[in-house]
C-alpha positions in Angstrom: 0.1 -0.2 0.1 1.1 3.5 -1.0 0.7 6.7 0.8 0.2 10.0 -1.8 0.5 13.3 -0.4 0.1 16.7 -2.2 4.0 18.1 -2.8 5.0 21.3 -1.6 3.5 24.3 -4.1 7.3 25.7 -4.7 9.1 22.8 -4.4 7.6 19.4 -6.4 10.2 17.7 -4.7 9.1 18.2 -1.2 5.6 17.2 0.5 3.4 19.9 1.5 4.8 21.3 4.8 0.8 21.1 6.3 1.8 16.9 5.9 5.4 16.8 6.8 4.5 14.8 10.2 2.3 12.2 8.4 4.8 11.6 5.8 7.1 11.2 7.8 4.9 8.9 10.1 4.0 6.9 7.1 7.3 6.5 5.9 8.7 5.1 9.5 5.4 2.8 9.9 6.8 0.8 6.6 4.1 2.4 4.1 5.6 3.8 0.6 5.5 7.2 -0.1 4.5 9.7 -3.1 3.6 12.8 -4.1 1.4 14.4 -6.5 0.4 17.8 -7.4 -3.0 19.2 -6.4 -2.0 22.7 -8.4 -1.4 20.9 -11.9 -4.7 18.4 -10.7 -6.9 21.7 -9.9 -5.6 22.8 -13.5 -7.2 20.1 -15.0 -3.4 18.6 -15.8 -3.9 14.9 -14.6 -0.7 13.7 -16.5 1.5 16.6 -14.9 -0.4 16.3 -11.6 1.2 12.3 -11.1 4.3 12.5 -13.1 5.9 11.9 -9.9 4.3 8.4 -9.5 5.9 5.7 -10.7 4.4 3.3 -13.1 3.6 -0.6 -11.4 4.3 -3.6 -13.2 1.7 -5.2 -10.9 -1.4 -3.2 -9.5 -0.5 -1.5 -6.3 -3.3 -0.1 -3.9 -3.0 3.5 -2.9 -4.4 5.9 -0.2 -4.6 9.9 -1.3 -4.1 11.9 2.3 -4.3 15.3 1.3 -6.4 18.5 0.5 -9.9 18.6 -0.4 -10.8 18.8 -4.3 -14.1 19.0 -5.9 -15.3 15.4 -6.7 -14.8 15.6 -10.9 -10.6 16.5 -9.9 -10.5 13.3 -7.6 -11.8 11.1 -10.4 -9.0 12.6 -12.8 -6.9 11.7 -10.3 -8.4 8.2 -9.8 -8.2 7.4 -13.4 -4.4 9.3 -14.1 -3.3 6.7 -11.5 -5.2 3.4 -12.7 -3.2 4.6 -16.1 -0.2 3.8 -13.7 -1.7 0.7 -12.6 -2.0 2.1 -9.1 -5.5 2.0 -7.6 -6.9 4.4 -5.1 -8.6 2.9 -2.1 -11.4 5.0 -2.3 -13.1 4.9 -5.6 -14.5 8.3 -7.2 -18.1 7.1 -5.9 -17.4 6.4 -3.1 -15.3 10.2 -2.4 -18.9 11.2 -2.9 -20.6 9.4 -0.8 -18.0 10.5 2.2 -17.6 14.1 1.0 -20.7 16.1 0.0 -22.9 16.1 2.9 -26.2 15.3 1.3 -25.1 11.8 0.0 -24.9 10.4 3.4 -27.5 12.5 5.5 -30.5 9.7 4.9 -27.6 7.2 6.1 -27.6 8.8 9.5 -30.6 11.0 9.9 -31.6 9.5 13.2 -28.2 10.6 14.5 -27.9 14.2 13.1 -29.5 17.7 12.6 -33.0 17.9 11.0 -31.5 18.9 7.2 -32.3 20.0 3.7 -30.2 21.2 0.7 -30.7 23.8 -2.3 -28.2 22.8 -5.6 -26.1 25.6 -7.1 -28.5 26.0 -10.0 -31.6 26.3 -7.5 -29.4 29.2 -5.7 -30.1 30.9 -9.0 -33.6 31.3 -8.6 -33.1 33.9 -5.8 -33.5 34.1 -2.1 -37.5 33.6 -2.4 -36.7 29.9 -3.4 -34.8 29.5 -0.4 -37.4 31.2 1.7 -40.1 28.9 0.6 -37.8 25.6 1.3 -37.1 26.7 4.9 -41.1 26.7 5.7 -40.5 22.9 6.2 -38.4 23.8 9.3 -40.8 26.3 10.6 -43.6 24.2 10.1 -41.8 21.8 12.7 -40.9 24.4 14.9 -37.6 25.7 14.2 -35.7 28.8 14.3 -32.4 28.4 14.5 -30.1 27.2 11.6 -26.2 26.2 10.8 -25.5 26.4 6.8 -22.6 25.0 4.8 -21.9 23.9 1.3 -22.3 20.1 0.6 -18.6 19.7 2.4 -17.4 23.0 4.5 -19.0 25.5 6.3 -18.0 29.1 7.5 -17.8 28.2 11.3 -14.8 31.0 12.2 -17.4 33.2 10.5 -19.8 32.4 13.1 -22.1 35.4 13.0 -21.9 36.4 10.0 -21.8 33.1 7.5 -22.7 30.6 9.1 -25.5 30.9 11.9 -28.9 32.0 11.3 -30.5 32.6 14.6 -34.1 33.6 13.8 -35.3 31.6 9.9 -38.4 33.9 10.3 -36.1 37.0 9.7 -35.7 37.5 5.8 -32.9 40.1 6.1 -30.9 37.9 8.5 -31.2 34.5 6.5 -30.4 36.9 3.4 -27.5 38.5 5.2 -26.1 35.6 5.9 -26.7 33.3 3.0 -25.2 36.0 0.8 -22.1 36.3 3.0 -21.4 32.5 2.7 -22.2 31.7 -1.2 -20.1 35.1 -1.8 -17.4 34.3 0.4 -17.3 30.6 -0.7 -16.4 31.8 -4.3 -15.7 29.1 -6.7 -15.3 27.0 -4.2 -18.4 26.5 -3.2 -19.3 23.0 -3.0 -22.6 21.4 -5.0 -24.9 24.2 -2.9 -26.1 24.9 0.4 -27.1 22.9 3.3 -29.4 23.9 6.0 -29.2 22.2 9.3 -30.9 22.9 12.3 -28.9 23.7 14.9 -29.0 21.8 17.7 -27.2 23.6 21.2 -23.9 21.5 22.0 -22.3 21.4 25.3 -20.2 24.5 25.6 -16.6 23.8 26.3 -14.9 27.7 25.2 -14.8 30.1 22.8 -12.3 30.4 20.1 -9.6 32.8 20.5 -10.0 34.1 17.2 -13.5 33.7 16.1 -15.7 33.6 19.0 -17.1 30.7 17.8 -18.4 28.3 20.1 -16.3 25.3 21.2 -17.9 22.0 22.2 -17.4 18.6 23.2 -16.0 16.7 19.5 -14.3 13.9 18.4 -13.0 12.7 15.2 -13.6 8.9 14.1 -11.9 7.5 11.3 -13.6 4.4 9.9 -11.3 1.8 7.8 -14.2 -0.6 5.7 -16.8 0.6 8.4 -14.6 -0.7 11.4 -13.2 2.1 13.9 -9.6 2.5 13.2 -9.6 5.3 15.7 -10.9 8.3 17.8 -9.5 12.2 18.3 -10.5 14.9 20.1 -11.0 16.9 17.6 -10.3 20.8 18.6 -7.0 21.8 19.0 -7.6 24.9 21.1 -9.5 22.8 24.1 -8.1 20.6 26.8 -10.1 17.3 26.8 -8.1 15.9 30.1 -11.2 14.2 32.0 -13.4 13.8 29.0 -14.3 10.2 27.7 -15.8 9.4 24.6 -19.5 8.4 24.6 -20.8 4.6 24.3 -19.9 4.8 20.3 -22.3 1.2 19.2 -25.2 3.6 17.6 -21.9 5.5 16.0 -20.5 2.5 14.5 -23.2 0.7 13.5 -24.2 3.7 11.2 -20.9 3.6 10.0 -21.8 0.1 7.8 -24.6 2.0 6.1 -21.4 4.4 4.3 -20.8 3.4 0.4 -17.5 4.5 1.3 -14.1 2.2 2.3 -12.4 5.0 4.1 -14.3 7.9 5.9 -14.7 10.1 9.1 -17.5 11.1 11.2 -17.3 13.9 14.0 -19.6 13.8 16.8 -20.4 16.2 19.6 -22.3 16.3 22.6 -25.4 18.5 23.2 -25.9 20.6 26.4 -28.8 17.9 26.9 -26.6 15.1 27.0 -27.0 13.4 24.0 -24.7 13.0 21.2 -25.3 13.8 17.2 -23.7 13.1 14.3 -22.0 16.3 13.2 -20.3 15.4 9.8 -19.5 12.4 7.4 -16.4 13.2 5.9 -13.7 11.3 3.3 -11.1 10.0 5.0 -8.4 11.0 2.8 -9.3 15.1 2.6 -9.9 14.6 6.7 -7.1 16.2 8.7 -6.0 14.3 11.6 -7.1 16.8 14.6 -4.1 17.7 17.0 -4.6 15.0 19.7 -4.3 12.2 17.1 -1.0 11.3 17.4 0.1 10.4 13.4 2.7 7.8 13.8 -0.4 5.9 16.2 -2.6 6.5 13.6 -0.1 5.1 10.9 0.6 2.2 13.2 -3.2 1.3 13.1 -3.4 1.9 9.7 -0.7 -0.5 8.5 -2.3 -3.3 10.9 -5.6 -3.0 9.6 -4.3 -3.1 6.2 
């Protein structure tokens, strides 16, 4: 098994500095490693993106660990590597399943806040379309929402582009949605997701953005079995905190049609635990509380 990382944008012979610790940890744990050029890939230059990856005589499996990309770019990467007789563990179809929220929502709807979404093409119909869709929340007595695209939120811009305290305040809805869409720009993935706001157990306030931080964990799953669980927020001290019984979440993991994905869970003020997000395992970052060598040791043993 080979692990492919993103190269440094300024020096294609070196790993991206954000992944340097993982790169070295993977080597120490016995993985072959390689580098791809994310910049070339995003430009649509598939052959150039993988030019530093050697072709194989016998098919070799590989795992991508790097920055997020849209599904069409992941498919390009997958196809170019396949031409070199290297098959990524996660197929393009499985990447979408893990990466785009709407594709996994129905599979965890019993464990996550109620949600609906408006695809990018629908956004062109204007805010009246959105207000009409949000009536489904109002009819269920839901007033407060969080928004994100199919992949990411702008949670560090909490009041400006993430949190809607009252969906009946049309001006407020339009301000937050407008900010979110304009600031995402070309990076907008899929459309806009509206999520019921679930009050989470308050642990601290982010020192820079003022966003509330909660008791949250990131679970990595490989072939539907829990690989590792780690405290999510770098800014929090988790000493004395205990993970909940994970049975419900490990059972739900069996429904996700991806071999390698993450599940972020958090504790509510009522003491319940919810799924906050599902993500592709290749592009989900390791929390600072997760030791890279431990992660790759467990990955090696499982593979």
